[in-house]
Each structure stands twice: as structure tokens, then as C-alpha cells.
C-alpha atoms as one frame of an Amber mdcrd trajectory, in Angstrom:
protein
   0.000   0.000   0.000   1.474   3.328  -1.013   1.969   6.468   1.077   1.725
   4.852   4.522   5.429   4.537   5.398   4.498   1.640   7.683   7.454  -0.455
   6.503  10.095   2.185   7.256   8.429   4.235   9.976  11.293   3.637  12.425
  13.799   4.856   9.847  11.878   7.938   8.756  13.459  10.372  11.225  16.976
   9.495  10.082  16.386  11.801   7.134  17.664  15.117   8.501  15.572  17.296
   6.246  15.458  21.080   6.351  13.705  22.252   9.542  12.922  25.818   8.426
   9.221  24.983   8.229   8.969  24.386  11.992   9.353  28.058  13.085   7.103
  29.061  10.177   4.192  26.998  11.514   5.024  27.937  15.104   4.520  31.607
  14.229   0.922  30.850  13.248   0.250  28.385  16.043   1.313  30.654  18.918
  -0.562  29.230  21.905  -3.773  28.188  20.179  -5.099  24.806  19.087  -3.689
  23.221  15.940  -4.879  20.349  13.760  -2.054  18.770  11.761  -3.109  16.408
   9.009  -0.624  13.685   8.036   1.313  14.392  11.226   3.599  11.368  10.776
   6.168  10.905  13.541   5.535  14.365  14.994   8.339  16.356  13.357   6.087
  19.446  13.299   3.531  18.653  15.998   5.988  17.978  18.829   7.833  21.329
  18.561   4.476  23.126  18.397   3.337  21.362  21.574   6.650  22.130  23.255
   6.049  25.774  22.331   2.680  25.764  24.113   0.188  24.867  21.387  -2.565
  22.305  21.899  -2.041  19.917  18.988  -4.282  17.268  17.452  -2.439  15.073
  14.965  -4.163  12.839  12.438  -2.367  10.252  10.305  -3.294   7.243   8.184
  -0.213   5.202   9.137  -0.242   3.119  12.348   3.524   2.734  12.055   4.214
   6.459  11.903   1.829   7.154  14.788   3.520   4.411  16.789   6.859   6.206
  16.477   5.155   9.492  17.383   3.708   7.966  20.553   7.109   6.595  21.572
   8.671  10.025  21.116   5.814  11.602  23.046   6.477   9.312  26.014   9.904
  10.934  26.340   8.331  14.371  26.744   7.221  16.065  29.948   3.723  15.494
  31.287   2.807  19.052  30.263   3.757  18.451  26.633   2.060  15.046  26.577
  -1.155  16.669  27.799  -1.080  19.054  24.837  -1.041  16.313  22.184  -3.911
  14.159  20.960  -3.451  11.624  18.166  -5.997  10.037  15.851  -5.484   7.314
  13.268  -7.550   8.355  10.284  -7.786   9.358   6.647  -7.339  13.069   5.931
  -9.697  12.649   2.963 -12.580  11.791   5.299 -12.639  12.521   9.023 -14.814
  14.058  11.714 -13.185  15.027  15.004 -16.250  16.827  16.346 -14.463  20.123
  17.003 -12.932  23.108  15.256  -9.454  24.602  15.302  -8.098  28.121  14.732
  -5.274  26.592  12.674  -5.255  23.577  10.350  -2.013  22.623   8.600  -0.922
  20.054   6.025   2.879  20.430   6.047   5.682  18.843   4.067   3.739  18.323
   0.841   1.482  15.673   2.370  -1.565  17.076   0.551   0.060  15.731  -2.626
  -0.353  12.167  -1.348  -4.034  12.488  -2.266  -4.351  11.684  -5.965  -8.057
  10.932  -6.535 -10.313  13.928  -7.186 -12.861  12.755  -4.614 -10.168  12.446
  -1.926  -8.756  15.893  -2.701 -12.215  17.448  -2.507 -13.044  15.436   0.617
  -9.933  16.596   2.420 -10.602  20.262   1.704 -14.241  19.846   2.729 -13.153
  18.320   6.052 -10.599  21.090   6.588 -13.300  23.695   6.033 -15.640  21.945
   8.487 -12.918  21.783  11.155 -11.702  25.367  10.756 -12.940  27.750  13.441
 -14.416  31.131  12.377 -11.575  33.440  11.418  -9.128  30.513  11.393  -6.250
  29.834   9.029  -5.477  26.837   6.831  -1.903  26.340   5.595  -0.990  23.891
   2.835   2.446  23.235   1.328   3.272  21.606  -2.026   6.489  21.486  -4.014
   6.960  23.547  -7.156   7.252  21.201 -10.142  10.026  21.811 -12.630   9.783
  21.679 -16.386  10.716  18.354 -17.880   8.804  16.267 -15.373   9.628  13.143
 -17.411  12.914  13.152 -15.508  10.984  11.825 -12.509  11.553   8.404 -14.091
  15.084   7.547 -12.978  17.269   4.631 -11.971  17.960   3.695  -8.370  20.242
   6.235  -6.667  21.496   6.933  -3.140  19.770   9.788  -1.284  21.652   9.602
   2.033  23.584   7.294   4.362  23.310   7.550   8.143  23.717   5.325  11.213
  24.196   2.201   9.146  21.172   2.904   6.954  21.402   3.638   3.227  18.387
   5.400   1.732  17.890   5.074  -2.014  15.103   5.933  -4.414  14.038   5.438
  -7.981  11.335   6.950 -10.161   9.053   4.089 -11.152   6.788   5.944 -13.587
   4.954   9.192 -14.256   1.413   9.908 -15.425   1.773  13.222 -17.251  -1.951
  13.546 -17.913  -2.998  13.165 -14.261   0.250  14.764 -13.008   1.163  11.873
 -10.735   4.642  10.536 -10.026   5.440   7.133  -8.539   8.768   7.250  -6.677
   9.897   4.358  -4.485  11.978   4.891  -1.331  14.354   2.083  -0.371  16.060
   1.553   2.977  18.954  -0.885   3.288  20.399  -1.841   6.681  21.741  -4.725
   8.730  22.785  -7.832   6.846  21.074  -7.578   3.483  17.847  -6.155   4.953
  15.870  -3.955   2.611  12.434  -2.338   2.847  10.628  -0.372   0.161   8.054
   2.379   0.461   6.098   3.022  -2.754   4.732   6.550  -3.050   2.040   8.069
  -5.235   2.338  11.860  -5.437   0.293  14.396  -7.395   2.017  17.612  -8.460
   0.449  20.999  -9.038   1.365  24.192 -10.804   0.378  27.350  -8.886  -2.631
  28.245 -11.014  -4.006  24.706 -10.590  -3.624  24.562  -6.831  -5.052  28.048
  -6.393  -8.077  27.079  -8.467  -8.685  23.964  -6.359  -8.444  25.938  -3.109
 -10.824  28.633  -4.344 -13.302  26.079  -5.675 -13.302  24.450  -2.218 -14.330
  27.764  -0.651 -10.998  29.161   0.510  -9.503  32.600   0.044  -5.711  32.767
  -0.221  -4.492  35.544   2.080  -0.733  34.862   1.924   1.483  32.918  -0.458
   5.185  32.103  -0.296   7.843  30.228  -2.229   9.878  29.234   0.820   9.636
  29.224   4.604  11.605  32.460   4.833   8.502  34.040   3.216  10.132  34.642
  -0.146   8.017  34.893  -3.320   6.878  31.913  -5.328   9.368  31.335  -8.153
   8.424  29.676 -11.412  11.886  29.383 -12.981  12.430  25.939 -14.467  15.572
  25.314 -12.432  14.176  26.525  -9.113  13.534  23.838  -6.516  10.959  25.768
  -4.570   7.793  25.437  -2.581   4.230  26.603  -2.790   2.903  27.679   0.603
  -0.636  29.029   0.815  -2.187  30.550   3.932  -5.959  30.493   3.515  -9.166
  31.450   5.241 -12.755  30.490   4.480 -14.097  32.793   1.763 -17.029  34.963
   2.769
């Protein structure tokens, strides 16, 4: 099953990715309540809770949530009391409450590839957003020549006896979906694979989807330092949209 990271959940945090998004989300969270969709192992949620926010994390992967819970047990009682976790599908959920901030960080929105799931997720976000609240979604900026997403197996990083590789299995140019596979090698000839299915968007497309779902974009950035969105073919950038419910 793709996009769950159940096989390699315990290896996920070995990838020391850029952490500049953490203070970005913390600036919006302040000391209010936050709903993080696709919270994974808590890379974003835990720092927000440590900073005083009440955080509810939802994720589809039991393995990722299991790692999150283990990390949470190492926190103080005060931080533990600020975190609530739910195993669920971000395309269809009902938590019975609203939040002043809903976030889908680290491009996780792109893991939804079916139109009904994309629409369902945004509908659920809207239902769970408190009056005057903010919704923040992050997607990567696709480059021209997306056919290059089909590539042979290559090493991404090596750390603590683990070698992470990936290869681009295929691409659906019409539906704008890529199918990378993450590979983790460790121990004596142990190897696990995590197949991914990721939809990519160009800015005009993502903006149209957000507006059709009833959101108004109030801020937009191309990186977590709040720089502008860049469309140059060689730019490896982000799309970050801060939204509110349109009136």
C-alpha cells in the first residue's frame, strides 16, 4: 500500500531534512489549538506542543503514529497533555471540534491523488476550521521536464548504518502523478521499500482547487523564509498558501 510509510516508519526520522518549516508553523500556532493532518512521527507537531500549542495530529499510518507515541512518552507530562493523536484518513474525518489553525505540512496534501479524496480533504478542513481561522498547505513547485521523474535507483543519504535510495518508477503526465519508491537498506542484506504516489500541481491549478473548495488565499510564499513563489524551471521551490474560508 502506497503512502503509509508503515514499513520504514522507524527509519523515517533518520532523514535530517530542512527544519525551516517548523518556526514558520510555530509563528501561526502561537498558543492556540492546531490540527495537523498527516502528522507522521511528529516532526512538526511535537515542537508546536513544546512551544505551548494544543495539537491534534491525524495520520493514516499506524507505524508512523507508533513512532510518534514513543517520542511523546519521552516528553514532559505538560507536553504530553497538549497532544492528541488520531489514526484516520485526511480525505474523510470528523473530530467533532474546530481549530483556529489547520495545517498540512511537508507536501502531504500531494499524497491524495483521486479527485474525490482531494475534494473530501478540503471539505473536512473547512468543516474543522474555526471562524476566522487559518489553513496552511504546502506543495512542491514542479520543474519543467517532469519526465525526468523516471530515474534509476540512486542513493539519497547514508546515516547510522542505513542507506536510503530511491528510484522513479513511472509518471502519469496527464494526471500529473509521479510514482517514486523509497528504499532503505540496513543490517545484513535487509531492505524495505516504500512506494509513493504523489500528485504535483502548478500554482494556477492549486489556487483554483483551493478557491473552488471555498478558501480565500491571504498569503502565499515560495519558501519558509517568506520569499516569493518562483516559477523558474531550475528553481527547486515550494508553494505555501495561507488560507481562510471565503465569505
